[in-house]
C-alpha positions in Angstrom: 2.0 62.9 49.8 4.2 59.7 49.3 6.7 58.8 51.9 10.2 57.8 50.4 12.4 55.2 52.2 15.9 55.2 51.6 17.7 51.8 51.8 21.3 51.5 51.6 22.7 48.3 49.8 25.9 47.0 50.4 27.9 45.8 47.6 28.1 42.2 47.2 31.1 40.4 48.8 33.0 37.4 47.9 30.4 34.5 47.0 31.0 31.4 48.7 33.9 30.2 50.9 37.3 31.4 49.7 39.3 28.4 50.9 36.7 26.5 48.8 37.3 28.6 45.9 41.0 28.2 46.1 40.9 24.4 46.4 38.6 24.5 43.1 41.2 26.7 41.4 44.1 24.2 42.2 41.9 21.1 41.2 41.4 22.8 37.8 45.1 24.0 37.4 46.2 20.3 38.3 43.7 18.8 35.8 45.2 20.9 33.1 48.8 20.0 33.9 47.4 16.3 33.3 45.0 16.9 30.6 46.2 19.9 29.0 47.9 19.9 25.4 51.0 18.1 25.5 52.3 18.6 21.8 53.0 22.0 20.2 54.0 21.7 16.6 55.9 24.2 15.3 53.5 24.4 12.2 51.1 25.9 14.6 53.3 28.8 15.6 54.5 31.6 13.6 57.5 33.8 13.6 56.8 37.5 14.4 59.3 40.3 14.4 59.2 42.6 17.7 61.6 44.9 19.5 63.9 41.8 20.2 64.1 40.5 16.5 62.3 37.5 14.9 60.7 35.0 17.4 58.3 32.2 17.4 56.4 31.9 20.8 55.3 28.2 21.7 54.2 28.9 25.2 52.6 31.7 26.7 50.1 31.0 29.4 47.9 34.0 28.6 47.9 33.2 24.9 47.5 29.6 25.0 45.7 28.4 28.2 45.0 24.9 26.7 48.6 23.9 27.2 49.8 21.9 30.0 52.8 23.2 31.9 51.1 26.6 32.5 54.3 28.0 34.4 56.6 28.0 31.5 57.2 30.6 28.7 59.0 29.1 25.6 60.2 30.8 22.4 62.7 30.5 19.5 64.7 33.4 18.4 65.8 33.5 15.0 69.0 35.8 14.9 69.1 37.2 11.4 71.9 39.7 12.3 71.5 40.6 15.8 69.0 40.9 18.5 67.7 44.1 20.3 69.5 45.0 23.5 67.5 44.8 26.6 67.9 44.3 30.3 65.7 42.2 32.6 66.4 40.4 35.8 67.6 37.0 34.2 66.4 33.7 35.0 66.7 32.4 31.4 67.9 29.2 30.1 68.9 29.4 26.4 69.8 26.1 24.1 71.4 26.9 20.8 69.6 25.0 18.0 71.6 26.1 14.8 74.5 28.2 13.8 77.0 30.0 15.9 77.3 33.4 17.3 77.8 35.4 20.5 76.1 37.1 23.2 77.2 40.3 25.2 76.2 39.9 28.8 76.9 42.8 31.0 79.7 44.0 28.4 81.2 40.5 28.3 81.4 38.6 25.1 80.4 34.9 25.2 80.8 32.9 21.9 78.5 29.9 21.4 77.6 27.4 18.7 74.9 24.7 18.1 74.3 22.4 21.2 75.6 25.0 23.6 73.6 26.2 26.6 73.5 29.9 27.6 72.3 30.7 31.1 71.3 34.2 32.2 71.6 34.3 35.9 69.0 36.0 38.1 70.4 39.5 39.0 69.1 42.1 41.1 68.7 45.3 38.9 68.6 43.0 35.7 71.1 41.7 33.3 71.8 43.7 30.1 72.2 41.3 26.9 72.3 41.1 23.2 72.6 38.3 20.8 74.7 38.3 17.5 74.7 35.8 14.4 78.4 35.1 13.5 77.5 34.7 9.9 74.5 36.7 8.8 72.5 35.1 5.9 73.1 31.6 7.6 70.6 30.4 10.0 71.4 30.9 13.7 68.4 29.8 16.1 68.1 29.1 20.1 65.1 28.4 22.0 64.6 30.3 25.6 62.9 28.8 28.6 61.5 30.9 31.2 60.0 29.5 34.5 57.3 31.9 35.3 56.9 31.7 38.9 60.6 32.8 39.4 60.2 35.3 37.0 57.0 36.8 38.5 58.3 36.2 42.3 61.3 38.7 41.6 58.9 41.2 39.9 61.2 40.8 36.7 60.9 43.9 34.4 62.0 44.3 30.8 63.9 47.6 30.0 64.4 48.0 25.9 67.8 49.6 25.3 68.3 49.0 21.7 65.8 47.7 19.0 66.6 45.1 16.8 67.3 46.1 13.1 64.9 44.1 11.8 62.0 45.6 13.7 63.0 49.3 12.9 62.9 48.2 9.2 59.7 46.6 9.2 58.2 49.3 11.4 58.9 52.0 9.2 
């Protein structure tokens, strides 16, 4: 009879020095900040229709990791009639590029036009908002900037309250 020997193997642990791994990751991050793509042409991005409406996403780190400034999310919103309504913790800066309209933020109407800046403050529990084009059929666009370290630090969530009519029409 053959004697069998059982050997217990431990799962492999982290390879190398964790601190050195951290330093290496930081060096790669900093290099990308200095050598990453610096110009994103509008023609490289397309508008998509989603729950909030018609948007063109310029910078999303998980989608375009080759860009510099990986801490930012940037997108344009073309408000055809009105956006969906949703709630998140804010910390959003919106610059109006074209047209005029209004936003309803926490039940309060704020009128805006080309060149205005809309600030959605950081608010525990979220800030409910929706955007409207004052003249549906005329161009009404804004661009939003989200600083992701802040957004992530507060564990920001998104709660959809009402869908954009464009999305419900195109979704069937």
